N, C-alpha and C positions, 0 to 999 in steps of 0.2 A: 565348390560342391554346392549342390542344393540340396535341400532338405523339405518334404510337403509336411507339414505340421496338421492340416486341416485341408478337406477335401468336399466336396458334395457335387456328385456328377448330375444331379437332377434340378440344381441351382440355376434361376434365371441370372445371366450375365448380359453387360451392355459394356461398351465402350467407356472408358471414366471421361472420354473426350464429350460424352454424351450430356454428363450432368452440370447443372446449373447449382449452386451454392448461393444463399443467401441468410447470413445471420445464424449459422448452423444448420439451415433447412434446408435439404436437397430435393430438387426436383429436376425431371425433365420432360421433353415434349412429346406425346405421342400422336400418330396421325390417322384420322377415321375419316372415312370418305372425302379424302383433300382437305382436310382442316386439322391445325394443330390443337392440341389439349394438354395444358399443363398436369404435371401429376404429381404429386407429394410422395417422395420414395423413404424407405427405411434401407439402409445400406446393410450389406455383411463383409464377407471375404473379399480381398481385392489381390491380384495380381500386377505385372508391370502395365498390363493395358486394358483389363475388364475388371467391373467390380460386380458382386453379388448384389440382387435386389432382395431383397427378404419381402417388403408389401409395396402396394402401390402400382405394380405392374403387373398383367397377365402372358403367361405363353403365347405367342401368337401376334401380340402389339407390335406394331410397327414404330421404333423410336428415331426421331432426328438425333443427328450425331453430328452435323455440318450447319452451321448458321444458327442454332437454336439462340443464340443471344440475342438476336433480331426479331424473333417470335413475341407474340402475345397470344394468349388464349383465345381461341376462335379465329385466330389468322387463318388466311387459306395457304396450303402448300402445294408447291409444284417437285415432284419428284425428278431428279438426277440420274442419270445412268451409269455417272462418272465414279 
């Protein structure tokens, strides 16, 4: 059986795979104008596949969730439809 302990319908959620961690600081990359920008984020609730972002991300931001470990801030990005 599964029990819901806490829930937030309006929360921003991203795939857990999109997160990068260094010394306990979490970040991810967002894309604007075909360029990757690093954002430090504060984490909230998580489930098996996604995690809530409490700060550092805005609704509508495009998040890199594949290959982000190879990016640097300001790096050009090519979108994949796969």
